[in-house]
C-alpha positions, 0 to 999 in steps of 0.5 A: 030554536025551539025549547026542546033544543034549548035545555041540551044547550044549557045542560052542556054549558052547565057542565063545562061551567063546572068542568072548568071549576074543577080544573081550577081547583086541581091547578090551584092543588098543584102549586105549593109556596115555601117562604125563605126568611130569617135562615129558615124555610117554611115549612121545612117539609112539604109532601106534594103530589107528582107535577106539583110546582114549587115557589120559594118566595124570599120575605122582603127582609129575608137577606140572601139566601139561596136553595141548592139541592142536595143527595141523589134526587137533584133538581136546579138550584137558584142563584143566591139572591135577597128577593123574588122567588125561584120556581121548579115543578117536581115530576118524579116521585122521590124525596129532594133534599135542599139547603141554603149553602150561606146558612146550612151549618145554621140548619137552614135546610129542607125537603120535599116528598114527591109522590 
């Protein structure tokens, strides 16, 4: 391969690496975590872009909780559990409200706004 042929290959490889880095950043931006602990969802409200995956993560000492959607915009709920995660990808714009049915009367509520 002559020197002239090597330059376009090197430029192409650099562009491919740069694009891979950009897609890794955009993938990270489409995931959010909500902590379930002490009868509170943290954060209580999250605003995200369409196709963001929300992960509710039970803290090690969180006790029994669930995630149940409320209102006209609904999503699939989790089972009652005291550890692990529940995930849901929000593909449609809107406001999604949810609660822990065991602690709703104590204010354990949350909201996802999808734009």
